[in-house]
N, C-alpha and C positions, 0 to 999 in steps of 0.2 A: 599739406602741400598746396591746396587751392589758395589758402590765404596768402602764400608767398607770391602768388601771381597777381595780387591786387595792388592798386596804388596805396601808399601809406595812409592817406586820409580815409579810404574806404575800408582798410583793415581795421581802423579804429572804430568805425561805425557799424560794421556788419558782424553778426555772430559767426562762430566757427562753423564752416560748412561741412567739415568732415572730408574723408578721402574721396576722390573722384567726382563728387557731386558739386555742381555749381548751379544753384537755382535761385531765382528771385522770388521773394515773398513780399507782396505789397501790403502795407498797412492801410487802414480805411478811415483814418481820423481827420487828417488835415486836407483842406481843399486843394492845395497846390503843392504836392509832395512828390519828390523824385526818389524812387528806390532803384538803384542801378549798380551794376558791376561790370568790370571789364576783365576778361580772361585771355591770356595768351595760350591758345590750344597747342600742345606739343605737335611737332611735325608728324609724329607717328599717328596722331589722330587725323591729320589732314591728308595722309596718304600720298606724300610727295608734294603737296601744296604747302611749302614751308612757311612758318611764321603767321599762321592764321590768328587774327586778333578779334576778340568779341567785345562789343559794347551793348549795354542794355539799359533802357530807361522806361519807367512806368510812372505816369503823372496823372493824378486825379483830375486836375483842371477845374472847370467850373461846375462839374457834376457834384451833387450832394453826397453821392456814394462812389466808392472805388470798386468797380466790378470787373476790371481787367486783371490779368496776371501774366507774367513772363516766366518761363522755365528754361534754363540752360543746363544740360547735363553732359558729362564726358565719361560716364561709366557705363559698362554693361552692353555696349554695342560694337565691340571689337574693331576699333579704328574709325568709328563714326561718331560725330558729335550730334546731339539732339537739341534743337531749339524750337520753342513753341510760343505762340501768342494766343491767349484765351481772352475772349471778349464776352462778358456775361451780360444778361439782361433779366429784369424782374427778380433781382437778388444775386448774391454772391455764391450761393451753395453749390450750384452746378460747376462753377470754376474751381471751387475748393476741392470738389471730388475729382475733377479731371486732371489737375496738375500733377498728381502722383499716379493715379490709376491708369491714365492713358499711356504714360511712359512704360509702366510695368507691363502692361498688356502688349505693347509694341515689342519690348525686349523678348517676351515669351514667343510671340508668333514669328519674329524675325530670327529666332534661335540664337539670341545673344549677338546678333550682327552677322552671323555666318551667311544668312540669306541675302543680306545686303551686298556682301562681297562676291556672291555667286554670279552676278550679272544676269540672272534670270528674272527679267523685269516682270513677266507675267506672274511668277510665283511671289515676287515682292509685293505687287499690287494686290494680289489675293490675300496675302498675309496682313497687310496694313488695313485693307477693307474689313477683314474679319475682326481685327482688333478694335476698329471704330464701332462696328456693330455690337460687339460684345460689351464694350464699355458703356455704350448708350443704354443697353438693356439693364445693366447693373445700376446705372445712374437713375433711371426711372424708378426702379425698385427702391433704391436708397432714399430718394426724395419722398416717396410715399411713406416710408418707414419713419423718417425723422420728422415729417410733418412741417418742415420749415422751407420757405421759398419753393413750395411745391410746383408752382408754375414757372420757375426759373429755367433758363437755358443758357447756352454758351456756344459761340463759334470757336473753332480751333484751326489754326494753320500751323502745320508742323514741318520742320526741315530736318533732314538727315544729311549731314555734310561729311564727306570723307573720300579718300582714294580718287580725287579728281572728279567726283560725281556729286551732284545735288539732287536729292529726291524730296519732293514736296507732297504732302497730303493735306488737302484744303477743304474746309467746310465753313461757309459763311462769307463775310465781307471784309476780312482782313486781306492783305495783299503782299505778294513777294515781287520785288523788282530787283534786277541786277543792273550794275553799271558796266556797260561794254564799251571800254575806251571812251567813257564820258557820255555815252548815249544810254538813255533809260530804256530798259526792255521789261515789260510787264509779263509776269509768268502765270498769274492767276486771274480769274474773273470773279467778280462779286456775285454771290448767290442771293439775288434780290428779285422780287417778282414785278419789276418795272424797268422801263428802258427799252431801247431798240437793239441792244447788242445781242449776240448769239446766245450767251449764257442766260441772260434774263428771259429771252423769248422761250428758251427750252424749259426754264423753271415755271413760267406761266402755263405752258402746255402741260407739264407734269402735274401741277397743282389742280388744274381743271379736270384732267383725266382721273385724278384721285377723288373727285367730287367736291373740291373746294372752289372758292371764288376769290376774286381780287377786287378790293375797293380802295381807291386812292393809293395804289401801290402797296397795299397791305393785305396779307392773307386773311380772309374773312373780316377785313377792316381792322385787323388787330396788329399783327407783327410784320415788320418790313424785311426780315431776313428769312429765306426759305430753306436753308440747311443749317442745322445746329444740333448740338446735343441737348437732351432735356426737352423742354416745351411739351410736357405731357399732354396738354389739352389738344394738341394737334396730332397726337399719335394714339395712345391707348385710351384717351378720355375725350374723344371727339364728340360723341353723343352727349356726354355730360356738358361739354362746352356749348352745344346748341341749346340745351335746356336752360343753362345759366344765362345765355343771351336773351332768351324769352323773358326770364325773370327780371332782367335788367332793362328790358324794353328796347333792346337793340334790333330785334326782329320778332316776327309773329309766329304763332303755332302753324298757321297756314304755310308760311315760308319754309319752316324747317321740315314740314311734312313732305316736301319735294326733294329734300337733300338725301342723297344716297352715297355714302363714303365707300370708296373702293380701295383706298390705300392711305398711308400717312401723308399729311399735308406738308409737314416739315420732316426732313430726313437727315440722318447723320452720315449718309453715304458720301464718301469723299471723292473729289477729283484728285487723281494722283499723277504726278509728272516726274520725269527724269531728265536731267540736263547734264551733259558732259561739260565740265568747266574748262573751256578753251583758255588759251593764254591771254586773250583780250578781256576776260572778265576780271574786273578790279575788286568789286565788293558786292555783297548781297544785303538787301534792305528788306526786312520784314516788319510790318507795322499794322496796327488796328486801324479801323476806319476813322478813328479820331484824328489821324494824320491825313489820310487820303481824301476825306471829304472837304479838306481845307487847303490842300497843296497838291499840285500836279506832280506826277512821278518825275517828269523832267526837271522841275524845280527842286524836288527833294534830292535827286542825284547831284545836281549842280551845287546845291548847298553843302552836301556832305563832302564832295570833292574839294570845294574851296576850304572847308574846315580842315580836312586832312592835309591840304597843301600848306596851310598856315602853321599847323602845329603837329600833325601826324598822330594825334591822340584820338583813337576811335571812340573812347568813352566820352571825351569832351564833345566830339562831333555829335554823338548820340544825344547828349543832354541839350546841346545847342539847338538841334533839330526839334526836339520836344518843345523847347522854349519858343522857337520861331513859330511853331504851330499854334501855341497859346496866343502869341502876339497877333496871329491872324484870326483871333476870336473863336477858336475851336470851342465848341460847347460840350465836347465828349471827353471821356477818359482817353489818354494817349499812351500806347505801348509800342516800343520800338526795339528791334534787335538789328545790329549791324555786324556783319562778318567781313572784315577786311582780309582778303586772301594773301596779303603780304607780297604781292608781285610788283607793286608800283612804288617807284621812288617819288614820293609825293612832293619833295622839295623841288624836283625838276619839272613838275607839271605846271604849265602856265595858268593864270587865273581864268576861270570859266564864267562867262556871263550869258545872258539871253542871246540866242541866235538872231541878230538884228535883221539880217537879210531874209531869213526864213519868215520871221514875223511880219516884215514889210510885204513880202510876196503874198502871204496869207491875207493880209489886210487889203491889198490891191485886188486880190481874187474875189474877196467878199464884196468889195465895192462894185466890181465888175458884174458879179452875179445879180446884185440888187439893181444896178442900173439897167441890165438887160431885162430884168423882170418888169421894171417900170416902163421900159420902152415897148415891150410886148403888150403890157396892159393897156397902154395908150392906144394901140391899134385896135385892140379888142373892144374898147369902149366907143370907138368912132362909129 
């Protein structure tokens, strides 16, 4: 049944996915390869949001390895669809483990979707948090057992969509953005130990309280993401990490003698959000940092809207957005999921471009602030 929902060209290129399951498996051989699917989710899955359409693209880009993956599934969660973007580092093994295991654990703790429909958000949060914690422990054990990519890790941003509700469970630096009548609204914050935003400042505080330190925006001068699955050296192997650092000449015995770890430096504890999807929400855009590091959320939303206005094909829009990010010289893997909620008559939407008046006002405001600073400085120097 899933194959019938794919475009003819994709039906020819993709293997039989089997009943209910719609997942993307990225290959890791070609430098600029797109593995993508589009699925029209039945209205029963959308819970009254009729005609939800999914598009997905994963592009290796200029990286030598493909360490991203995208999973879409429509089975096992009683009226909710599951979408996830995994962004791996230091190898693909963590992503390989997560793409099946995390979904299965979520299905179990969410009681096959019954908990999602209960509207008991506290219970939902507790269940999802437990699933993330359990899977991370399993992953750490598995990495040690297989002895491959032992230091690997992966971020994970997961969406549960159905019954007019969006629930997000977020670990790492991928991001979820919605288009609210053409205006971009960011729903997640990147877990990175640098920057002046609230999330980053909280991450820095947590890492230092755990006994860690930050060098050039990296934990212990090493990793730039502060929440992830895996990354064993920042969890159960922290002391081994210190000794290895001495051997490699990154720090001294005297330095590590002062270090006292009190907790994990990298954590898989997710931020969990719930959003009621009002009638003004047009589509949901989930992507890895390979997109967001090179394109503003407002630009991405404008780009997708204009694509849908031109042809209405969410899959083509997804692929075009990935290509546009490559054209902006993205140096990372790029993974994108778009869920068009099917509420918008795209042919009637006027073309959307940059907000000229807003940008001009921002420019004048910047010039004014700079001029004021120069004027004040001139008085202080007299």
